Legacy VTK file of the C-alpha trace (Angstrom):
# vtk DataFile Version 3.0
C-alpha trace
ASCII
DATASET POLYDATA
POINTS 584 float
-16.035 -19.190 -2.798
-18.759 -16.920 -4.153
-17.086 -16.036 -7.451
-19.892 -17.869 -9.253
-23.636 -18.087 -8.671
-24.781 -20.264 -5.782
-27.933 -22.365 -5.314
-30.299 -21.484 -2.449
-31.708 -24.476 -0.585
-33.914 -22.651 1.937
-34.648 -19.194 3.316
-36.427 -19.003 6.687
-36.913 -16.474 9.490
-34.659 -17.103 12.469
-36.101 -18.485 15.689
-35.620 -16.749 19.013
-33.382 -19.508 20.328
-31.245 -19.463 17.171
-30.936 -15.688 17.456
-29.587 -15.988 20.992
-27.192 -18.753 19.919
-25.953 -16.601 17.019
-25.219 -13.739 19.406
-23.205 -16.077 21.607
-21.322 -17.433 18.575
-20.534 -13.899 17.385
-19.234 -12.939 20.843
-16.981 -16.027 20.851
-15.757 -15.621 17.276
-15.141 -11.862 17.530
-14.220 -11.019 21.134
-13.236 -7.439 20.213
-16.912 -6.612 19.641
-18.623 -5.091 22.666
-22.081 -6.124 23.875
-23.730 -3.132 22.203
-21.994 -3.873 18.906
-23.112 -7.502 18.998
-26.670 -6.309 19.628
-26.390 -3.967 16.633
-25.075 -6.721 14.388
-27.611 -9.322 15.541
-30.668 -7.191 16.423
-33.233 -8.435 18.904
-36.452 -7.615 17.050
-35.629 -6.749 13.425
-36.100 -9.371 10.710
-33.233 -11.819 10.514
-33.238 -14.717 8.070
-31.235 -17.903 7.774
-30.388 -18.811 4.176
-28.922 -22.234 3.471
-27.160 -22.484 0.124
-24.681 -24.488 -1.906
-21.679 -22.633 -3.363
-20.685 -23.436 -6.953
-18.087 -25.959 -5.758
-20.687 -27.733 -3.609
-19.828 -26.295 -0.181
-22.830 -26.075 2.163
-22.994 -22.546 3.562
-25.367 -20.895 6.056
-25.879 -17.162 5.542
-27.482 -14.782 8.040
-29.373 -11.909 6.394
-30.416 -8.714 8.191
-32.091 -5.743 6.539
-31.731 -7.386 3.140
-27.942 -7.710 3.432
-25.908 -10.828 4.247
-24.094 -9.983 7.481
-22.476 -13.303 8.421
-21.912 -16.704 6.871
-21.046 -20.025 8.424
-18.889 -22.698 6.808
-17.865 -25.918 8.535
-18.971 -24.467 11.904
-16.776 -21.385 11.463
-18.411 -17.939 11.449
-17.265 -15.238 9.015
-18.344 -11.599 8.544
-19.331 -10.279 5.113
-17.957 -7.071 3.613
-21.228 -5.351 4.563
-20.447 -6.080 8.222
-16.789 -5.128 7.906
-17.740 -1.746 6.457
-19.524 -1.045 9.764
-16.705 -2.579 11.832
-13.538 -2.057 9.731
-11.232 -2.966 12.633
-12.943 -6.266 13.394
-10.162 -8.309 11.753
-6.435 -7.764 11.206
-6.264 -6.008 7.841
-3.716 -6.371 5.048
-3.501 -3.964 2.115
-3.178 -4.601 -1.632
-3.429 -2.588 -4.870
-6.749 -1.595 -6.530
-5.933 -3.504 -9.733
-5.763 -6.731 -7.715
-9.437 -6.493 -6.696
-10.731 -7.709 -10.063
-8.698 -10.921 -9.746
-9.886 -11.524 -6.193
-13.499 -11.114 -7.347
-12.792 -13.690 -10.066
-11.833 -16.294 -7.469
-8.085 -15.787 -7.075
-6.215 -16.111 -3.806
-3.903 -13.305 -2.698
-0.182 -13.970 -3.097
2.277 -12.296 -0.753
4.044 -10.235 -3.469
0.677 -8.477 -3.930
0.788 -7.015 -0.413
1.580 -3.373 0.253
3.970 -2.966 3.165
2.580 -0.259 5.498
4.925 2.042 7.430
4.105 0.269 10.689
4.734 -3.192 9.264
2.340 -6.086 8.645
-0.311 -7.037 11.228
0.687 -9.918 13.465
-1.314 -13.077 12.623
-0.910 -16.820 12.889
-1.515 -19.411 10.196
-5.265 -20.024 9.880
-6.289 -16.639 11.295
-9.171 -14.838 9.613
-8.028 -11.580 8.005
-9.475 -8.692 6.022
-8.015 -7.244 2.819
-8.337 -3.582 1.892
-7.034 -1.354 -0.911
-4.387 1.355 -0.753
-5.858 4.586 0.565
-9.141 3.091 1.810
-9.623 1.180 5.061
-12.935 -0.348 3.926
-12.272 -4.107 3.502
-12.865 -5.588 0.040
-12.275 -9.241 0.933
-11.810 -11.703 3.762
-9.483 -14.662 3.761
-7.580 -17.128 5.895
-3.844 -16.588 6.402
-1.799 -19.364 4.788
1.157 -18.631 7.115
2.050 -16.508 10.107
3.357 -12.957 9.770
6.809 -14.140 10.821
6.765 -16.779 8.103
5.620 -14.196 5.546
8.591 -11.975 6.325
11.012 -14.918 6.451
9.837 -16.025 3.003
10.667 -12.606 1.570
6.964 -12.038 0.901
6.760 -14.861 -1.606
4.147 -17.566 -1.921
0.440 -17.835 -1.188
-0.597 -15.453 1.549
-4.353 -15.802 1.943
-7.088 -18.172 0.833
-9.844 -15.744 -0.117
-13.381 -16.713 0.926
-15.540 -13.693 0.041
-15.101 -10.365 -1.753
-16.817 -7.142 -2.595
-18.587 -7.581 -5.997
-18.911 -11.375 -5.669
-22.264 -13.180 -5.707
-22.720 -13.053 -1.930
-22.306 -9.246 -2.071
-24.732 -9.175 -5.019
-27.372 -10.925 -2.908
-27.563 -7.771 -0.754
-28.359 -4.196 -1.705
-25.172 -3.965 -3.823
-24.037 -0.785 -2.118
-20.746 0.590 -3.409
-17.456 0.356 -1.569
-17.443 3.131 1.055
-14.437 5.366 1.533
-13.018 4.958 5.033
-9.966 7.078 5.752
-6.877 5.116 6.795
-5.739 5.533 10.363
-3.332 8.459 10.656
0.102 7.458 11.899
1.902 9.672 14.345
5.343 10.559 13.019
6.875 9.167 16.212
5.076 5.887 15.600
6.458 5.744 12.087
9.955 6.440 13.400
9.580 3.842 16.105
8.406 1.210 13.647
10.914 2.177 10.966
12.936 -0.933 11.617
9.902 -3.070 10.914
9.511 -1.767 7.393
13.075 -1.951 6.108
13.187 -4.135 2.991
16.458 -5.395 1.566
17.358 -4.476 -1.998
16.582 -7.937 -3.382
13.061 -8.003 -1.936
12.480 -4.370 -3.004
13.389 -5.392 -6.556
11.044 -8.379 -6.427
8.223 -6.213 -5.124
8.408 -3.979 -8.186
6.618 -6.757 -10.064
3.997 -7.926 -7.638
2.232 -11.126 -8.542
-1.193 -12.365 -7.692
-1.771 -15.987 -8.546
-5.152 -17.594 -8.742
-7.776 -18.664 -11.192
-11.515 -19.033 -11.241
-11.364 -22.648 -10.157
-8.075 -23.203 -8.331
-6.401 -19.805 -8.161
-3.706 -19.230 -10.859
-3.714 -15.859 -12.626
-0.918 -13.307 -12.696
-1.469 -9.702 -11.801
1.398 -7.255 -12.191
1.582 -4.181 -10.006
4.439 -1.794 -9.445
5.586 -1.071 -5.926
5.171 2.451 -4.632
7.968 3.908 -2.523
7.055 4.004 1.142
6.974 7.790 0.987
4.233 7.590 -1.652
2.401 4.886 0.242
2.285 7.141 3.274
0.923 9.910 1.040
-1.927 7.690 -0.080
-2.812 6.730 3.469
-2.529 10.098 5.107
-5.671 11.858 6.184
-4.340 15.210 7.235
-1.855 16.195 4.555
0.559 17.593 7.161
2.583 14.474 8.009
6.299 14.755 7.370
7.651 12.703 4.485
10.372 10.369 5.726
12.727 11.030 2.775
13.006 14.759 2.142
11.234 16.395 5.082
8.483 17.944 2.957
4.933 17.771 4.206
2.391 15.929 2.094
0.723 19.286 1.443
3.970 20.653 0.013
4.384 17.529 -2.105
0.845 17.895 -3.433
1.478 21.565 -4.272
4.544 20.529 -6.279
2.610 17.768 -8.040
-0.179 20.223 -8.865
2.288 22.707 -10.387
4.010 19.947 -12.337
0.791 18.579 -13.842
-0.374 22.107 -14.658
2.777 23.040 -16.583
3.055 19.630 -18.228
-0.540 19.864 -19.472
-0.050 23.369 -20.891
3.225 22.486 -22.590
2.226 19.148 -24.102
-1.541 18.733 -24.263
-3.400 22.024 -24.604
-3.333 23.731 -28.007
-4.481 27.199 -29.000
-7.372 25.629 -30.918
-8.650 24.095 -27.632
-9.362 27.521 -26.129
-11.609 28.521 -24.506
-11.267 25.397 -22.371
-13.498 24.546 -19.427
-11.425 24.462 -16.255
-13.072 21.188 -15.248
-12.084 19.654 -18.600
-8.554 20.996 -18.218
-8.264 19.258 -14.860
-9.937 15.977 -15.760
-8.745 15.451 -19.328
-5.322 17.142 -19.256
-3.835 17.567 -15.790
-4.829 14.163 -14.425
-3.387 12.420 -17.477
-0.042 14.155 -16.778
0.139 12.754 -13.254
3.152 10.421 -12.832
2.408 6.738 -12.564
1.904 5.676 -8.971
0.923 9.189 -7.828
-2.578 10.587 -7.351
-3.400 14.248 -7.829
-5.740 15.422 -5.068
-6.295 19.185 -4.945
-8.035 18.901 -1.584
-4.719 17.776 -0.058
-2.892 20.798 -1.467
-2.689 24.218 0.160
-5.078 25.573 -2.506
-7.924 23.134 -1.641
-9.867 24.191 -4.782
-8.994 24.263 -8.481
-10.380 27.788 -8.879
-8.037 29.133 -6.193
-5.040 27.468 -7.815
-5.930 28.820 -11.263
-6.355 32.304 -9.796
-2.776 32.069 -8.549
-1.612 30.977 -12.005
-3.513 33.908 -13.502
-1.791 36.306 -11.113
1.520 34.941 -12.407
0.205 35.785 -15.911
0.550 32.212 -17.174
-3.125 31.886 -18.046
-6.260 33.996 -18.226
-9.502 32.653 -16.748
-12.968 34.050 -17.427
-16.510 33.128 -16.453
-18.008 32.854 -19.945
-21.345 31.750 -18.529
-22.761 31.955 -15.035
-20.881 29.715 -12.640
-18.713 28.126 -15.361
-15.076 29.173 -15.681
-12.879 28.627 -18.746
-9.253 29.176 -19.613
-9.415 31.716 -22.457
-5.710 32.472 -22.986
-2.308 30.900 -22.292
1.089 32.576 -22.464
3.099 29.716 -23.930
6.215 31.937 -23.906
6.019 32.366 -20.137
9.366 31.375 -18.546
7.724 28.800 -16.313
6.322 26.961 -19.336
9.393 27.284 -21.562
11.732 26.182 -18.755
9.571 23.231 -17.716
11.368 19.958 -18.452
9.019 17.278 -19.679
9.495 14.192 -17.479
10.207 10.766 -18.898
6.994 9.297 -20.343
5.059 7.241 -17.840
1.858 5.599 -19.084
-1.124 6.635 -16.953
-3.702 4.876 -19.066
-5.362 1.499 -18.730
-2.826 -1.334 -18.516
-3.018 -4.895 -19.718
-1.655 -7.413 -17.258
0.482 -10.100 -18.848
2.206 -12.440 -16.441
4.076 -10.336 -13.949
4.735 -7.551 -16.472
2.777 -4.395 -17.120
2.200 -2.890 -20.566
0.402 0.245 -21.684
-2.964 -0.251 -23.319
-2.958 -0.473 -27.105
-6.243 -0.557 -29.038
-7.041 -3.766 -30.896
-6.952 -3.998 -34.681
-10.579 -4.468 -35.744
-11.197 -5.753 -39.253
-14.645 -6.308 -40.845
-15.113 -9.762 -42.386
-17.779 -11.618 -44.317
-19.052 -15.122 -43.648
-20.285 -17.393 -46.458
-23.904 -18.518 -45.820
-25.426 -21.754 -47.125
-27.279 -19.866 -49.882
-23.978 -18.714 -51.461
-21.783 -21.799 -51.167
-22.068 -22.613 -54.901
-20.601 -19.236 -55.804
-17.589 -19.616 -53.499
-16.866 -23.342 -53.695
-14.856 -22.977 -56.903
-12.343 -20.855 -54.991
-12.079 -23.495 -52.246
-14.351 -21.843 -49.668
-17.153 -23.599 -47.806
-20.173 -22.592 -45.783
-18.985 -20.630 -42.745
-15.714 -19.459 -44.329
-14.567 -15.980 -43.284
-13.358 -13.594 -45.967
-12.100 -10.041 -46.182
-13.813 -7.609 -48.560
-10.831 -7.622 -50.906
-10.933 -11.440 -51.046
-14.635 -11.372 -51.932
-13.923 -8.895 -54.723
-11.124 -11.071 -56.155
-13.256 -14.221 -55.996
-16.175 -12.582 -57.832
-13.921 -11.108 -60.520
-12.159 -14.442 -61.095
-15.490 -16.293 -61.184
-16.888 -13.922 -63.823
-13.775 -14.134 -65.996
-13.398 -17.916 -65.652
-17.019 -18.492 -66.681
-16.824 -15.921 -69.512
-19.484 -13.671 -67.956
-17.928 -10.301 -68.829
-20.098 -8.653 -71.506
-18.187 -8.565 -74.804
-19.735 -5.252 -75.854
-19.451 -3.494 -72.507
-16.631 -4.579 -70.182
-18.355 -2.772 -67.292
-21.263 -5.246 -67.326
-21.386 -8.824 -66.057
-23.843 -11.396 -67.404
-25.654 -13.347 -64.685
-25.452 -17.144 -64.917
-27.835 -19.371 -62.890
-25.499 -19.459 -59.861
-25.084 -15.679 -59.671
-28.790 -15.287 -60.296
-29.721 -17.607 -57.423
-27.196 -16.014 -55.046
-27.677 -12.294 -55.482
-30.852 -11.551 -57.470
-34.242 -11.179 -55.808
-37.014 -13.504 -56.987
-39.020 -10.710 -58.588
-35.931 -9.672 -60.587
-34.904 -13.037 -61.994
-36.657 -12.513 -65.316
-35.788 -8.848 -65.716
-32.205 -8.462 -64.457
-29.848 -10.264 -66.849
-26.707 -8.113 -66.426
-25.238 -5.956 -63.671
-22.412 -3.387 -63.500
-19.345 -4.543 -61.595
-19.935 -2.211 -58.631
-23.590 -3.269 -58.311
-22.648 -6.949 -58.573
-20.026 -6.641 -55.824
-22.298 -4.544 -53.594
-25.122 -7.080 -53.860
-22.743 -9.930 -53.117
-21.422 -8.254 -49.961
-25.005 -7.566 -48.807
-25.900 -11.253 -49.117
-22.884 -12.390 -47.098
-23.188 -12.539 -43.320
-21.301 -9.841 -41.358
-18.385 -10.864 -39.153
-15.299 -9.264 -37.684
-11.789 -10.021 -36.485
-10.255 -8.488 -33.359
-6.503 -8.711 -32.825
-4.975 -7.539 -29.559
-1.211 -6.855 -29.522
0.737 -10.058 -28.983
-2.360 -12.266 -29.161
-3.967 -14.536 -31.736
-6.812 -12.966 -33.773
-10.357 -13.537 -32.524
-13.004 -14.006 -35.232
-16.727 -13.664 -34.474
-19.940 -13.527 -36.469
-22.090 -10.408 -36.478
-20.972 -6.807 -36.022
-18.829 -5.659 -33.113
-20.877 -3.624 -30.668
-19.514 -0.105 -30.202
-18.639 1.281 -26.795
-21.989 2.746 -25.815
-22.205 5.954 -23.771
-25.624 6.952 -22.463
-27.032 9.377 -19.917
-29.605 8.262 -17.395
-31.756 10.139 -14.903
-31.883 8.715 -11.406
-34.726 9.010 -8.889
-32.844 11.837 -7.189
-33.084 13.732 -10.504
-29.318 13.475 -10.889
-27.714 12.427 -14.138
-25.322 9.515 -14.425
-23.138 8.545 -17.358
-23.279 4.854 -18.273
-20.611 3.117 -20.373
-21.070 -0.365 -21.825
-19.165 -2.845 -24.042
-15.702 -1.925 -22.788
-14.638 -5.582 -22.609
-14.965 -6.066 -26.380
-12.068 -3.627 -26.790
-9.866 -5.174 -24.118
-10.706 -2.551 -21.486
-11.250 -3.555 -17.863
-14.409 -1.827 -16.516
-12.990 -1.720 -12.970
-9.782 0.003 -14.106
-11.691 2.459 -16.299
-14.004 3.230 -13.361
-11.003 3.886 -11.096
-9.457 6.294 -13.621
-12.746 8.134 -14.145
-13.386 8.377 -10.410
-10.058 10.160 -9.997
-10.340 12.424 -13.032
-14.000 13.356 -12.707
-13.839 13.582 -8.911
-17.184 11.771 -8.934
-18.424 8.449 -7.578
-18.333 5.455 -9.920
-19.848 1.987 -9.751
-19.427 -1.176 -11.812
-22.530 -3.319 -12.230
-23.708 -6.159 -14.507
-24.886 -4.791 -17.846
-28.641 -5.463 -18.283
-29.416 -7.952 -21.035
-25.762 -8.747 -21.717
-24.258 -11.984 -20.460
-20.947 -11.697 -18.602
-20.676 -7.981 -19.358
-20.249 -5.062 -16.974
-21.171 -1.404 -17.220
-19.532 1.604 -15.568
-21.678 4.351 -14.065
-20.232 7.783 -13.243
-22.150 10.462 -11.401
-22.938 13.472 -13.608
-22.441 14.061 -17.322
-18.833 12.945 -17.826
-18.840 12.436 -21.609
-16.044 15.027 -22.045
-13.746 12.970 -19.821
-14.722 9.738 -21.553
-14.117 11.283 -24.953
-10.580 12.285 -24.018
-9.826 8.947 -22.363
-11.130 6.754 -25.195
-10.090 8.832 -28.211
-6.899 10.570 -27.118
-5.312 8.250 -24.573
-6.572 4.849 -25.673
-6.557 5.864 -29.365
-9.778 4.003 -30.142
-11.361 4.886 -33.526
-14.324 7.240 -33.172
-16.482 4.946 -35.314
-16.401 2.345 -32.520
-17.793 4.753 -29.891
-21.365 5.996 -29.814
-22.797 8.686 -27.567
-19.952 11.235 -27.684
-22.406 13.882 -28.870
-24.058 13.771 -25.421
-21.250 15.847 -23.891
-22.584 18.908 -22.031
-22.488 22.172 -23.929
-20.370 24.945 -22.334
-22.420 26.830 -19.761
-24.894 24.019 -19.124
-25.019 22.151 -15.859
-23.923 18.556 -15.907
LINES 1 585
584 0 1 2 3 4 5 6 7 8 9 10 11 12 13 14 15 16 17 18 19 20 21 22 23 24 25 26 27 28 29 30 31 32 33 34 35 36 37 38 39 40 41 42 43 44 45 46 47 48 49 50 51 52 53 54 55 56 57 58 59 60 61 62 63 64 65 66 67 68 69 70 71 72 73 74 75 76 77 78 79 80 81 82 83 84 85 86 87 88 89 90 91 92 93 94 95 96 97 98 99 100 101 102 103 104 105 106 107 108 109 110 111 112 113 114 115 116 117 118 119 120 121 122 123 124 125 126 127 128 129 130 131 132 133 134 135 136 137 138 139 140 141 142 143 144 145 146 147 148 149 150 151 152 153 154 155 156 157 158 159 160 161 162 163 164 165 166 167 168 169 170 171 172 173 174 175 176 177 178 179 180 181 182 183 184 185 186 187 188 189 190 191 192 193 194 195 196 197 198 199 200 201 202 203 204 205 206 207 208 209 210 211 212 213 214 215 216 217 218 219 220 221 222 223 224 225 226 227 228 229 230 231 232 233 234 235 236 237 238 239 240 241 242 243 244 245 246 247 248 249 250 251 252 253 254 255 256 257 258 259 260 261 262 263 264 265 266 267 268 269 270 271 272 273 274 275 276 277 278 279 280 281 282 283 284 285 286 287 288 289 290 291 292 293 294 295 296 297 298 299 300 301 302 303 304 305 306 307 308 309 310 311 312 313 314 315 316 317 318 319 320 321 322 323 324 325 326 327 328 329 330 331 332 333 334 335 336 337 338 339 340 341 342 343 344 345 346 347 348 349 350 351 352 353 354 355 356 357 358 359 360 361 362 363 364 365 366 367 368 369 370 371 372 373 374 375 376 377 378 379 380 381 382 383 384 385 386 387 388 389 390 391 392 393 394 395 396 397 398 399 400 401 402 403 404 405 406 407 408 409 410 411 412 413 414 415 416 417 418 419 420 421 422 423 424 425 426 427 428 429 430 431 432 433 434 435 436 437 438 439 440 441 442 443 444 445 446 447 448 449 450 451 452 453 454 455 456 457 458 459 460 461 462 463 464 465 466 467 468 469 470 471 472 473 474 475 476 477 478 479 480 481 482 483 484 485 486 487 488 489 490 491 492 493 494 495 496 497 498 499 500 501 502 503 504 505 506 507 508 509 510 511 512 513 514 515 516 517 518 519 520 521 522 523 524 525 526 527 528 529 530 531 532 533 534 535 536 537 538 539 540 541 542 543 544 545 546 547 548 549 550 551 552 553 554 555 556 557 558 559 560 561 562 563 564 565 566 567 568 569 570 571 572 573 574 575 576 577 578 579 580 581 582 583
């Protein structure tokens, strides 16, 4: 509903009588809220405004704003909470869970299809058709959207989790959220499940083999106007889902009896050995331990798993590396105060030589195509030249008009053929070309027209290319080429200083290279272990920028150059990486 900008009709302070009525309506609409909670949500004395607006499809909506944030909105006499409110009261509505990659599609206006749901160990919440529900992401109880159930829970299960599940009304990152303070999605730990509860509910989460196969390619259908895009996600085994939603790290895994802490220890060891065997070279040493973790170990994490050292028995990277040093696999030194680096690796150590490299599993950015999932491949970017009006006479003989796009080699061939056809090659010196009136008008400056009568081939071609307008062609794998005028903007990495005197790394122009800012932000948040936000890019229409706390250029460099294989010439700002020993 708020996927596009809305039009505000009025914005007025609420009257005392309307405030009392709103409290009564909130109590009726959300009976689980206590009197104190209703008073917190609809305060008695603080400023509270009523904003009447028209959504982009023409729906008349009333929004209640408190403290600068929209807290409630009313549509057709029904009252709905915003995500700001749900972050304070995450259990206000029955909550269903989906995958992080789905969020972008919901923000774009898509409805949530049932194959996009994640089945929790305790089964789906019990709702009826038409009930208001919240939608959260795996591993975080903070709701990212609200919607109306298109069928009851019983009908969802009977359907084999196929079909439209929820009509989405409002999401995190949509224009209603943007009208507030734009605070980032908080991290609210999922409710811990007692092992007895999981056992008791085990029957509720059994999925037959056919449905389990279907769920491996989860589909989200919707589009900006009527809801029809496809989002492919791969199902996680229930054991991994429970790992993501555990808060303690001591719950027993239902398949092999290992605690989540033991599983995380194994994953940590696996990523460590995999990184040393396949990614780190002798020339990389000394290697900052933080870079080793973020750029090497995280990228070795199997798809669908998340490496979290805090959930391991080591708790800290330094403690884990000390253990590996005691086993004489690596040597770690503090080359500058407070900054540790790996200075030596024993690649002949039995643990490294005996480590079996697992089957390749892409951990990089994925492109969603239908219900399938493909690893990211960089686009083929080719510079082109566009014929301007001032040079049409020179190119018309070869069948090209104003606005034609040409490659550099084509321009060269056309100029050579033109010179030969019009007998312009100097008879005494084959390296010179005589300038006829057309060439003179096209490539010679006015103050040179009486002095420059001949030009060498290389000078002639260089001048011709300078006079043509720049353009470029971008071809993504499996797609038709896209041709645009101008020069393609590079991925721009900058550092900014915030009011708190903390540095943030800002990345722009990812979309031009087929990269989803939300997915890149999610990867960086995991690898850098730092908060990330995605916001509109200032001065750029329909473009987003990713902000990461701290100087994270090292991580970006590895991600863009090594994993995504983007050419260095299309990335600017890599030199801003912190020097060893300096604080980020």
